[in-house]
C-alpha positions in Angstrom: 17.3 19.3 20.2 19.4 21.3 22.7 20.5 19.6 25.7 20.0 21.0 28.7 23.2 21.7 31.3 22.4 19.8 34.2 24.3 17.7 37.0 25.0 14.3 36.2 24.4 13.4 39.8 22.7 14.4 42.7 24.7 13.7 46.3 23.3 14.3 49.2 25.0 14.2 52.7 23.3 14.0 55.9 22.7 18.0 57.2 23.2 16.5 60.8 27.0 15.9 60.1 28.1 16.1 56.6 27.6 12.4 55.9 26.8 10.8 53.0 23.3 9.6 52.6 23.6 8.9 48.7 23.7 9.5 45.2 20.9 9.5 42.5 21.3 10.0 39.3 19.6 12.9 37.4 17.1 12.5 34.2 18.8 13.6 30.9 16.6 15.6 28.9 15.8 12.2 26.5 14.6 11.0 30.2 12.1 13.9 30.5 11.2 13.6 26.8 10.5 10.0 27.4 8.4 10.1 30.7 6.3 12.4 29.6 5.4 10.7 26.0 4.5 7.8 28.4 2.4 10.0 30.3 0.7 11.3 27.4 0.1 7.9 26.3 -1.1 6.5 29.3 -3.5 9.4 29.7 -6.5 8.6 27.7 -6.7 4.8 29.6 -6.6 6.4 32.6 -9.0 9.4 32.1 -11.9 6.8 31.4 -10.9 4.6 34.1 -13.9 4.6 36.4 -13.5 7.2 39.3 -14.4 4.6 41.8 -11.7 2.5 40.9 -9.2 5.4 40.7 -10.0 5.8 44.3 -9.3 2.3 45.0 -6.1 2.2 43.8 -5.4 5.7 45.9 -6.4 3.8 49.3 -4.3 1.2 48.1 -1.2 3.7 47.8 -2.3 5.2 51.3 -2.6 2.1 52.9 1.2 0.9 51.6 2.4 4.4 52.6 1.2 3.7 56.2 2.7 0.0 56.2 5.5 2.0 56.0 5.9 5.2 57.1 8.7 4.8 59.5 11.4 3.6 57.1 10.2 6.6 55.1 10.5 8.9 58.1 14.1 7.8 58.3 15.3 8.6 55.1 13.4 12.3 55.1 15.5 12.5 58.1 18.8 11.4 57.1 18.1 13.8 53.6 16.4 16.8 54.7 17.5 17.1 59.0 13.6 17.2 59.7 13.8 15.2 63.1 12.3 11.4 62.5 9.1 11.9 64.8 7.9 14.8 62.8 8.7 13.5 59.7 6.9 10.2 60.5 3.6 12.9 61.0 4.2 14.4 57.4 4.3 10.8 56.0 0.8 9.8 57.6 -0.3 13.3 56.8 0.1 12.5 53.6 -1.4 9.3 53.4 -4.4 10.5 55.3 -4.3 13.2 51.9 -4.3 10.2 49.9 -7.2 8.6 51.7 -9.5 12.1 51.4 -9.2 12.4 47.8 -10.0 8.8 47.0 -13.1 9.7 49.0 -13.8 13.1 47.5 -12.6 11.7 43.5 -15.3 9.7 43.1 -18.2 12.3 44.0 -16.4 15.5 42.5 -19.3 16.2 40.5 -20.6 19.0 38.0 -23.5 20.3 37.5 -27.1 20.5 35.5 -28.2 23.4 33.7 -31.9 24.1 33.6 -32.3 24.5 29.7 -34.8 23.6 27.6 -37.1 20.7 28.9 -36.6 18.9 26.2 -32.9 18.6 25.7 -29.9 17.6 28.8 -27.5 20.3 29.3 -24.6 19.8 31.6 -21.1 20.9 33.2 -19.0 18.1 33.2 -15.3 18.0 35.2 -12.9 16.3 33.1 -9.3 15.7 33.8 -6.8 17.7 31.9 -4.2 15.1 30.9 -0.9 15.4 32.2 0.1 17.0 35.5 3.7 18.2 36.0 4.1 18.1 39.9 7.1 20.2 41.0 7.7 19.4 45.1 9.5 20.6 47.7 12.1 19.1 51.0 10.7 20.8 53.8 7.4 18.5 54.3 8.2 16.1 51.2 5.6 13.4 51.8 2.5 15.9 52.8 2.8 18.0 50.3 3.6 15.6 47.3 1.0 13.3 48.5 -1.7 16.7 48.1 -1.0 17.4 44.4 -0.2 13.3 43.2 -3.6 12.6 44.7 -5.9 15.3 43.4 -4.1 14.9 40.5 -4.5 10.8 40.0 -8.1 10.2 41.2 -9.4 12.9 38.8 -7.8 11.0 36.0 -5.0 13.2 34.8 -1.6 11.2 34.8 1.5 12.3 36.5 5.5 13.0 35.9 6.6 14.1 39.9 10.0 15.7 40.0 10.9 15.9 43.8 13.1 18.1 45.2 16.6 17.4 44.3 17.6 18.1 48.2 15.6 14.9 48.7 15.7 12.6 45.7 15.8 9.4 48.0 12.6 10.4 49.7 10.7 11.1 46.0 12.2 7.6 44.3 10.9 5.7 47.7 7.5 7.7 47.7 7.3 7.4 43.9 7.9 3.5 43.6 5.2 2.5 46.9 3.0 4.8 45.3 3.5 3.0 41.7 2.8 0.0 42.8 -0.9 0.2 43.4 -1.2 1.8 39.9 -0.9 1.2 36.5 2.3 1.5 34.8 3.2 5.0 33.6 0.0 6.4 35.4 2.7 8.3 37.7 6.1 8.4 37.0 9.3 10.0 39.0 12.1 12.4 37.3 14.9 13.1 39.2 17.0 16.3 39.0 18.0 19.9 39.4 16.0 23.1 38.5 16.9 22.6 35.0 14.8 19.0 34.9 12.3 21.2 36.3 12.4 23.8 34.0 12.5 21.5 31.1 9.1 19.6 32.0 7.0 23.1 32.7 8.5 23.8 29.3 6.8 21.0 27.6 4.2 21.4 25.2 2.4 18.0 25.7 2.2 19.4 29.7 -1.6 20.4 30.3 -1.0 21.2 34.2 2.6 22.2 36.4 1.6 22.4 40.0 4.4 23.7 41.8 5.6 24.2 45.5 8.7 26.1 46.2 10.5 29.2 45.8 8.9 32.3 44.3 11.9 33.2 41.3 11.2 29.1 40.2 7.2 29.6 40.1 7.1 32.8 38.0 9.8 31.3 35.5 7.2 28.3 35.8 4.8 31.1 34.8 6.0 32.4 31.9 6.6 28.8 30.8 3.2 27.9 30.9 1.7 31.3 29.0 4.0 30.1 25.9 2.4 26.5 26.0 -1.4 27.2 27.4 -0.7 25.3 30.6 -2.3 25.6 33.9 0.3 27.0 36.4 -0.6 26.1 40.0 1.6 27.6 41.7 1.7 27.8 45.9 5.6 29.8 46.0 7.3 31.5 48.9 6.0 33.5 51.9 6.8 36.2 54.7 4.2 35.7 56.7 4.1 38.2 59.8 2.5 38.4 63.2 1.1 40.6 65.1 1.5 40.7 68.8 -1.7 43.3 69.8 -1.3 45.3 73.2 -3.8 43.2 76.1 -2.3 39.7 75.3 -0.2 38.2 77.6 3.0 38.3 76.3 4.6 34.9 77.7 1.6 33.4 75.4 2.4 35.4 72.3 6.1 34.4 72.7 5.2 30.8 72.9 3.1 31.5 69.9 6.0 33.5 68.1 8.6 30.5 68.6 6.5 27.9 67.6 5.9 29.8 64.4 9.1 30.9 63.6 11.3 27.8 65.3 9.0 24.7 64.1 11.1 22.6 61.4 13.9 25.3 61.8 11.5 27.5 60.4 11.5 25.8 57.4 7.9 25.6 56.9 5.9 27.8 54.4 3.7 29.5 56.4 6.4 30.2 59.2 6.4 33.2 61.1 9.0 35.1 59.3 8.4 38.8 60.4 7.2 40.0 64.1 5.4 43.4 64.8 4.8 43.8 68.4 2.9 46.7 70.3 5.2 48.7 72.1 3.1 48.3 75.6 4.1 44.5 75.6 7.1 44.7 73.1 9.7 44.2 76.3 8.2 41.7 77.8 7.7 39.5 74.7 11.4 40.0 73.6 12.4 38.4 77.3 9.9 35.6 77.1 10.6 35.2 73.0 14.4 35.1 74.1 13.8 32.4 77.1 11.7 30.3 74.3 14.7 30.0 71.9 16.9 29.2 74.8 15.1 25.9 75.3 14.3 25.3 72.3 16.5 22.1 70.3 16.9 23.2 66.3 17.1 20.5 63.7 19.7 21.4 61.4 18.7 23.3 58.0 18.5 21.4 55.1 21.8 22.1 54.2 25.4 24.3 54.1 24.1 26.3 50.9 20.7 26.7 52.8 22.0 27.9 55.6 24.7 30.1 54.0 21.3 32.3 52.5 19.7 32.3 56.3 22.9 33.6 57.9 23.4 36.3 55.1 20.2 37.8 55.8 20.9 37.6 59.6 24.1 39.3 58.9 23.3 41.9 56.5 20.6 43.0 59.3 23.1 43.4 62.2 25.0 44.7 60.2 22.2 47.2 59.6 21.6 47.9 63.5 19.2 45.1 64.8 20.6 43.9 67.5 21.1 40.0 67.8 19.4 39.1 71.5 20.5 35.7 70.7 21.6 33.4 68.1 22.9 35.2 64.7 26.2 32.8 64.2 27.1 30.1 62.4 28.0 27.3 65.0 31.3 25.3 64.9 31.2 21.4 63.5 30.1 19.6 60.9 26.4 19.8 59.4 24.5 22.8 59.1 23.2 23.5 62.4 21.9 27.4 63.2 20.7 28.1 66.4 17.0 29.7 66.6 18.1 33.5 66.3 15.7 36.7 67.7 16.8 40.2 66.0 15.1 43.0 67.7 15.4 46.4 66.7 15.0 45.5 62.9 13.7 48.5 60.5 11.4 48.6 57.2 14.0 47.6 54.3 16.1 45.1 55.7 16.1 42.1 53.7 15.1 39.5 56.9 11.9 41.7 56.9 10.9 41.7 53.2 12.5 38.3 52.0 11.6 35.1 52.7 14.2 34.0 55.3 12.8 29.9 55.6 15.4 29.9 58.9 14.8 30.0 62.8 14.9 33.7 62.5 12.7 35.9 64.4 12.8 39.5 63.3 11.0 41.8 65.9 9.5 45.4 65.0 8.0 47.5 68.0 4.8 49.5 66.5 3.4 52.3 68.3 -0.4 50.7 68.3 -2.3 48.2 66.6 -3.1 50.4 63.4 0.7 50.6 62.4 1.3 47.1 63.2 -1.2 46.2 61.0 0.2 48.5 58.4 3.7 46.9 58.6 2.1 43.2 58.2 -0.1 44.5 55.4 3.2 45.3 53.8 5.0 43.5 51.2 4.8 41.9 47.8 3.9 38.4 49.2 0.5 37.2 50.5 1.0 33.4 52.1 -0.5 33.4 55.7 -0.9 35.7 58.2 -1.5 35.5 62.6 -2.7 38.1 64.5 -2.8 38.0 68.5 -5.5 39.7 69.9 -7.7 39.9 73.0 -10.0 42.6 70.8 -12.9 41.4 68.9 -13.0 44.4 66.6 -8.8 43.9 66.3 -9.4 40.4 65.2 -12.1 41.4 62.8 -10.4 44.2 60.9 -7.5 41.9 60.6 -8.8 39.1 58.9 -10.7 41.7 56.5 -8.0 43.9 55.7 -4.7 41.5 55.7 -4.0 40.8 51.3 -2.9 36.9 52.7 -4.6 34.0 51.3 -5.2 32.5 54.9 -5.3 34.7 58.2 -5.2 33.1 61.9 -6.2 34.7 64.7 -4.8 33.7 68.1 -3.3 30.5 66.5 -0.4 30.3 64.8 -0.6 26.9 63.1 -4.6 26.8 63.6 -7.5 25.5 61.3 -9.8 23.0 60.3 -8.9 20.8 57.7 -9.9 21.0 54.3 -8.9 24.9 54.1 -7.7 25.3 50.2 -7.5 29.3 50.9 -5.5 31.0 47.6 -2.1 32.6 47.8 -1.7 36.0 46.7 0.9 38.2 45.2 4.0 37.0 45.1 2.8 34.1 46.9 1.1 32.5 43.9 -2.1 31.3 42.8 -4.8 28.9 42.6 -6.1 26.2 45.2 -2.9 23.9 46.6 -5.2 22.1 49.3 -8.5 20.3 50.3 -11.6 19.7 47.7 -10.9 23.0 45.6 -7.8 21.3 44.3 -9.8 18.7 42.6 -11.3 21.4 40.4 -7.8 23.2 39.8 -6.6 19.3 38.1 -10.3 19.4 36.2 -11.7 21.3 33.5 -15.0 21.8 32.4 -17.2 20.6 29.1 -20.5 22.5 28.8 -22.6 19.5 27.1 -26.0 20.6 25.5 -27.7 17.1 24.3 -30.6 18.1 22.5 -33.4 15.5 20.9 -32.9 14.7 17.3 -34.5 16.0 14.1 -37.6 15.3 12.9 
């Protein structure tokens, strides 16, 4: 067996001041093998557990998580820089997701088919087996609870690898949830991308559910194609915001600032690029700079990530973009980066074509709505998009024509609970949320039960 090179220890520093949070041992190859073998052994028994009992276990896990949400929020803040109140909101959202799946799992049903009256024909959902869940650092509790909850309530066993940027958070969450579950139904494995790659390539894994970057997602898809596992991928995004003529530029700037700067731009569906109609461009930019100036931006997750964000910004400035505010690495400890507004951006700049994942608002000016919509539709990603417009005709065109899994009109982070859109293109494939995620975590068996022979 070939041993994969990987760090033996994950050392985490607080992105606010560089102080040491702690260190966590990374899994060895033998540790990965052991975890998957245990999950595979436990899978038949958990699949045979009545769905109602699985739901009760998930409710117990959610109750424990709610009771200790503040404790976990402190840990999330220390590892990722996410403000404590926002981190606690994410933990409580995760508990709510567990409760939702605890209710939905037992009523997840198949279909009866109309065949011969003397026979019974069914389409029955069954668990797939062993699920590997690879989850991110930017909202670590909420995202993990979604994948883990849907997988567990449908009868799968799970091996969870949290991001190497928040291993303490992942370990804490795994311990709390596992206490409500039978042994080996949920296991937590620590490590960097090499551990994730080894998990994804294992022949005994039936589903690889990944929320993270596009490069990792593509590698997982290749591994899944080799093993036959199902790949469930929410990869990167490069979400556009279109600002149409006729909208209030101050309101539009508020929406843009929420989309670009919330959680320091480290949200999967953050606004990554802005296409504004020339009629409101000047007033919009003035208002957006003002918004950036009075927003307190939390540190980025670490200095390595900040280096990547700033590299895109510096490159855009060198290519002619105008930094109206921000655009520099501040002095002092930590991984801080200011809210940044870039005017005069042009097609081809990486800050427009790639996921920046930082508090950066690059702006282009469009001659009319047609051009703005065309610019918004360009690129390889298809996670989400937002359009601010007072025209119902433009709104209808936008949601029909934009090649994204989610299109929001006049509300940058709006949407009813339970939505589960498909990401498209480089942003991945498969449902990642909502009731439809239960379908992703199960496979259908067609059953024909005929009468006995004479």
